Structures are given as C-alpha cells and as structure tokens.
VMD Tcl script that draws the C-alpha trace (Angstrom):
set ca {
  {5.12 -15.28 -28.87}
  {8.55 -13.96 -27.94}
  {7.89 -10.70 -26.13}
  {4.99 -8.74 -24.64}
  {5.53 -4.98 -24.49}
  {3.64 -3.39 -21.59}
  {3.25 0.39 -21.62}
  {1.62 2.21 -18.70}
  {0.02 5.51 -19.63}
  {-1.40 8.40 -17.64}
  {-2.31 11.64 -19.43}
  {0.62 11.53 -21.84}
  {-1.06 11.07 -25.23}
  {1.58 12.99 -27.19}
  {4.44 10.88 -25.87}
  {2.45 7.66 -26.26}
  {1.84 8.28 -29.97}
  {5.54 8.85 -30.65}
  {6.42 5.72 -28.68}
  {3.95 3.56 -30.60}
  {5.04 4.92 -33.97}
  {8.63 4.07 -33.08}
  {7.66 0.64 -31.81}
  {5.55 -0.33 -34.81}
  {8.54 0.22 -37.11}
  {10.38 -2.68 -35.49}
  {11.31 -5.47 -37.90}
  {11.91 -9.21 -37.55}
  {10.42 -9.36 -34.06}
  {7.50 -11.39 -32.67}
  {5.69 -9.18 -30.17}
  {2.43 -7.83 -28.83}
  {1.68 -4.39 -27.38}
  {-0.37 -3.98 -24.21}
  {-1.35 -0.47 -23.13}
  {-2.51 -0.11 -19.52}
  {-4.14 3.28 -19.04}
  {-4.45 4.67 -15.52}
  {-7.71 6.59 -16.01}
  {-6.35 9.30 -18.30}
  {-8.43 12.45 -18.76}
  {-6.56 13.87 -21.76}
  {-7.05 12.82 -25.41}
  {-5.30 9.45 -24.95}
  {-8.17 7.34 -26.29}
  {-8.61 9.57 -29.32}
  {-4.90 9.21 -30.08}
  {-5.12 5.42 -29.68}
  {-8.02 4.93 -32.11}
  {-5.82 4.44 -35.21}
  {-3.86 1.75 -33.32}
  {-6.86 -0.30 -32.14}
  {-6.03 -3.33 -34.26}
  {-2.36 -3.26 -33.23}
  {-2.67 -3.05 -29.44}
  {-4.49 -4.52 -26.48}
  {-5.89 -1.71 -24.33}
  {-6.72 -2.03 -20.65}
  {-8.63 0.89 -19.13}
  {-8.27 1.20 -15.37}
  {-11.07 3.07 -13.62}
  {-8.55 4.89 -11.43}
  {-4.85 5.65 -11.32}
  {-3.52 2.53 -9.60}
  {0.14 3.48 -9.90}
  {2.98 2.34 -12.14}
  {3.79 -0.99 -10.53}
  {0.24 -2.25 -10.17}
  {-0.61 -1.23 -13.74}
  {2.34 -3.27 -15.04}
  {1.19 -6.23 -12.95}
  {-2.26 -5.94 -14.52}
  {-0.73 -5.99 -18.00}
  {1.52 -8.94 -17.15}
  {-1.50 -11.08 -16.24}
  {-2.73 -11.13 -19.84}
  {0.67 -11.12 -21.55}
  {1.32 -14.01 -23.95}
  {5.05 -13.51 -24.49}
  {7.89 -15.50 -22.96}
  {9.45 -12.16 -21.99}
  {7.88 -9.00 -20.59}
  {9.21 -5.69 -21.91}
  {8.17 -2.93 -19.49}
  {8.53 0.26 -21.50}
  {7.76 3.83 -20.52}
  {5.42 5.78 -22.77}
  {7.95 8.62 -23.15}
  {10.54 6.50 -24.96}
  {11.53 6.00 -28.59}
  {13.64 3.41 -30.38}
  {16.58 4.59 -32.47}
  {16.75 1.65 -34.88}
  {14.15 -0.51 -36.63}
  {15.96 -3.65 -35.42}
  {16.28 -2.77 -31.74}
  {13.53 -5.12 -30.62}
  {15.11 -8.03 -32.51}
  {18.45 -7.32 -30.85}
  {16.78 -7.23 -27.44}
  {14.89 -10.48 -28.07}
  {18.01 -12.28 -29.30}
  {19.99 -11.04 -26.29}
  {17.53 -12.12 -23.60}
  {17.04 -15.52 -25.24}
  {20.80 -16.11 -25.30}
  {21.43 -14.96 -21.71}
  {19.15 -16.97 -19.45}
  {21.21 -16.10 -16.34}
  {19.83 -12.56 -16.49}
  {16.59 -12.08 -14.58}
  {16.21 -8.50 -15.82}
  {17.82 -6.63 -18.70}
  {17.97 -2.99 -19.71}
  {19.44 -1.13 -22.66}
  {21.35 2.08 -23.10}
  {18.96 4.90 -22.10}
  {19.70 8.41 -23.33}
  {17.78 11.31 -21.80}
  {16.41 13.52 -24.58}
  {16.63 16.76 -22.59}
  {20.25 16.40 -21.47}
  {21.65 14.05 -24.15}
  {23.20 12.05 -21.31}
  {23.01 8.33 -20.68}
  {21.31 7.09 -17.52}
  {23.72 4.28 -16.72}
  {23.12 1.16 -14.62}
  {24.03 1.61 -10.96}
  {26.38 -0.70 -9.08}
  {25.17 0.20 -5.59}
  {21.79 0.82 -4.00}
  {20.80 4.21 -2.58}
  {22.44 4.84 0.77}
  {24.36 1.55 0.66}
  {27.75 3.24 1.11}
  {26.57 4.87 4.33}
  {24.77 2.05 6.13}
  {26.54 -0.23 8.58}
  {25.12 -3.45 7.10}
  {25.44 -3.23 3.28}
  {23.88 -5.87 1.03}
  {26.26 -8.75 0.36}
  {26.49 -11.82 -1.85}
  {24.14 -10.71 -4.61}
  {24.66 -12.03 -8.18}
  {26.36 -9.85 -10.77}
  {27.74 -6.33 -10.56}
  {24.73 -4.24 -11.62}
  {22.51 -3.24 -8.70}
  {19.63 -1.56 -10.49}
  {18.52 0.13 -13.69}
  {16.00 2.80 -14.58}
  {12.41 1.57 -14.77}
  {11.84 3.18 -18.18}
  {13.26 0.11 -19.96}
  {13.10 -3.31 -18.30}
  {12.90 -6.76 -19.90}
  {12.23 -9.82 -17.74}
  {11.50 -13.48 -18.48}
  {7.83 -13.99 -17.67}
  {8.70 -16.84 -15.32}
  {11.05 -14.60 -13.31}
  {8.41 -11.88 -13.09}
  {5.96 -14.47 -11.74}
  {8.53 -15.90 -9.34}
  {9.10 -12.54 -7.65}
  {5.38 -11.62 -7.91}
  {6.06 -8.64 -10.18}
  {6.23 -5.12 -8.83}
  {5.56 -4.37 -5.18}
  {2.30 -2.44 -5.48}
  {2.99 -0.50 -2.29}
  {5.32 1.66 -4.42}
  {2.98 3.98 -6.32}
  {5.29 5.80 -8.75}
  {8.88 6.10 -7.54}
  {11.27 3.51 -6.07}
  {9.66 0.46 -7.63}
  {12.49 0.02 -10.16}
  {15.17 -0.16 -7.45}
  {13.03 -2.56 -5.44}
  {12.29 -5.00 -8.28}
  {15.95 -5.10 -9.33}
  {17.01 -6.01 -5.81}
  {14.37 -8.71 -5.55}
  {15.46 -10.18 -8.89}
  {19.01 -10.47 -7.55}
  {17.81 -11.91 -4.24}
  {16.02 -14.56 -6.31}
  {19.42 -15.59 -7.74}
  {19.59 -13.73 -11.06}
  {21.93 -11.11 -12.47}
  {20.89 -7.78 -13.99}
  {21.95 -7.52 -17.64}
  {22.82 -4.50 -19.78}
  {22.66 -4.21 -23.58}
  {24.52 -1.03 -24.66}
  {24.21 -1.92 -28.37}
  {20.57 -0.83 -28.21}
  {19.90 2.86 -27.45}
  {16.45 4.00 -26.38}
  {15.64 7.70 -26.05}
  {13.81 8.80 -22.89}
  {12.11 12.10 -22.21}
  {11.66 11.51 -18.47}
  {9.15 12.86 -15.96}
  {6.36 13.27 -18.49}
  {3.60 12.31 -16.04}
  {4.93 14.86 -13.55}
  {5.45 17.84 -15.87}
  {2.69 19.87 -14.22}
  {3.77 18.97 -10.69}
  {5.82 21.43 -8.64}
  {9.44 20.67 -7.78}
  {8.74 20.41 -4.05}
  {5.81 18.00 -4.49}
  {7.70 15.75 -6.92}
  {10.86 15.70 -4.80}
  {8.93 14.93 -1.62}
  {7.27 11.90 -3.24}
  {10.59 10.67 -4.59}
  {12.23 10.94 -1.20}
  {9.30 9.26 0.52}
  {9.55 6.34 -1.92}
  {13.29 6.13 -1.25}
  {12.62 5.86 2.48}
  {10.04 3.19 1.71}
  {12.83 1.23 -0.02}
  {15.11 1.71 2.97}
  {12.44 0.48 5.38}
  {11.78 -2.61 3.31}
  {15.36 -3.74 2.72}
  {17.63 -2.18 5.38}
  {17.86 -2.70 9.12}
  {16.08 -0.15 11.29}
  {19.28 1.36 12.68}
  {20.59 1.84 9.17}
  {17.34 3.53 8.16}
  {17.60 5.96 11.05}
  {21.21 6.64 10.14}
  {20.17 7.45 6.57}
  {17.29 9.72 7.62}
  {19.68 11.84 9.69}
  {22.32 11.87 6.97}
  {19.76 13.04 4.39}
  {18.46 15.68 6.83}
  {21.94 17.15 7.38}
  {22.73 17.08 3.67}
  {19.38 18.61 2.80}
  {19.70 21.42 5.33}
  {23.16 22.40 4.09}
  {22.26 22.31 0.40}
  {18.91 24.01 0.91}
  {20.72 26.91 2.60}
  {23.26 27.21 -0.22}
  {20.62 27.21 -2.96}
  {18.33 29.55 -1.04}
  {21.13 32.12 -0.98}
  {21.87 31.61 -4.68}
  {18.16 31.91 -5.46}
  {18.05 35.17 -3.51}
  {20.80 36.53 -5.74}
  {18.93 35.62 -8.92}
  {19.82 32.04 -9.84}
  {16.61 30.47 -11.23}
  {18.26 27.04 -11.32}
  {19.06 27.27 -7.63}
  {15.44 28.22 -6.87}
  {14.36 24.83 -8.21}
  {17.12 23.04 -6.34}
  {16.13 24.83 -3.14}
  {12.62 23.37 -3.47}
  {14.13 19.94 -4.01}
  {16.28 20.07 -0.89}
  {13.50 21.64 1.13}
  {11.44 18.55 0.27}
  {14.30 16.29 1.34}
  {14.52 18.13 4.67}
  {10.78 17.86 5.35}
  {10.51 14.20 4.31}
  {13.56 13.34 6.44}
  {12.04 15.08 9.47}
  {8.78 13.22 8.88}
  {10.64 9.89 8.75}
  {12.58 10.68 11.94}
  {9.41 11.75 13.75}
  {7.69 8.57 12.63}
  {10.48 6.47 14.16}
  {10.44 8.43 17.42}
  {6.69 7.91 17.90}
  {6.87 4.12 17.54}
}
mol new
graphics top color blue
foreach p $ca { graphics top sphere $p radius 0.5 }
foreach p [lrange $ca 0 end-1] q [lrange $ca 1 end] { graphics top cylinder $p $q radius 0.2 }
display resetview
C-alpha cells in the first residue's frame, strides 16, 4: 500500500464528515484511512457509521493529545508513507492524493512534505516557514540544517514511514500545540529536507477543536507549548532571553489593545486576551527559571 492517512478526531464530527467525503473522492490512489478518536463525546461515532467499511477506527479511552494519537495510528499503518491530516481539511481536486503520492515517491530526499494550505476563514495561504520561532532573537541560532524550509503547519504532513520510525514519531510531551514545529526540526536534524508541493491545495478551517475555548485559555496553551519547544531545542540563556522579550512585547501590545478595547474595538478585546496570556505565560516561565 502506498499511503496511510491518519486523522485524529476530538469532538469535531461535522468537520470529520466533510473531510472523509472529500477524501473518498480521490482517484487513482492506493490508500487506507485510519481514524484515531480521542474519546469524543459528540455524535462522532454516529457520523462514522456509514464509513465503517472504508476506515479503520481506533477509539482511545481518553484524550491523549494530537501527537500521541498520531503515533497510535502509525503503529498499525500499512502504507509506505504516512499522511497526517487534520479532520478540518478538504481536498480541492479528485486527483490531489495521486499527485501527493507521486511527489513523495519521486523525492526521497524529503523526510516530510506539505502542500499548499489555504485557511477557509481568511482565504489566505499558511506558507512554510524558513525560520523557527524566536530564532532571529537568540544568540545561538540553529545552523547546518538541510534545505531551506524550517517547518510547516501540522494540518497536512506526509512522511515516509521509515523516517517517522527513525525519529520515533511525535514527541508525546507536546499535547496539542508545538508538536509540528518540533517534528519538522527533528526530521531536519536526522538529515532530511522539508518539501513543499504548491500544486496541491488543501482547505483548512483551523482551530476546530478549540472553538469553544476562550481566547486567553487557548493563547496561554499555545505560548506554553512554544516555551516547551524553546526549552527542548535552545540553550538556557537563549530561552531566558526569549521569555523576557515575549514579556516586554506582550506588555506593550496588551496595553495598546486594552485601550482600543475600552474605546469599543471588539477585535482588540480578543487581542488583549491573547497578549495577556503571553504576559502571564512569560512571567510563569521566568519564575520557573528563577526558582531552579
């Protein structure tokens, strides 16, 4: 089998159905679909009933996080390549999967590949990044890594199964955020480039598992995961430098958006919560360092 598509789901039945309908239209491709459900409490299993003969379903007894759920799916995957696909995505052509399969087969120097990802809400492309978060600020940036792409969004990732095994898949210490940046860096440290296939466009809703979460809560978890990445891959002095930089930036921007919110800007009210979370998470990180 060419490719195993692994989709992690948590309480997003509506998005999952649209994703599967889009996926099952794919032509001239040899693939299997593995759904790893993180203990959903919505109508996910009712929605999946018509697809029972087309998918392999793994039901986790608890929400184990995005990375660990993908690792669980990878263990039973039969394909030569693993396609890690978010449940809130849709293909735009019936031949996208064939194009992806042909591309990864022909480019063995890539340890991880992504496609063009267009956000449905903004109509904008989430492009591959050429630097890692905070890398332009630290004193000891990462050097000598293969290729020019640093990392890609975790919504669409294709890896040779042997590469996934070589790097031991996702780091399960990352629960929801930051795991995409981390796995991309580890793929490059293992000697592979990150590839990009702009000829295939995949639509992405984004944040569907966090729709009911408040802006502060979501932003705090994102920032905490970012600091987790720093701590894993950067020197301690660089981490401390970044914590203080983020604290100063957060304080300034929180003040600006608080004032705008006061004068009636609803958009700034949300941004104020975001930067308030950055301030608090930065203070927590600095306090953690000072107590060591």
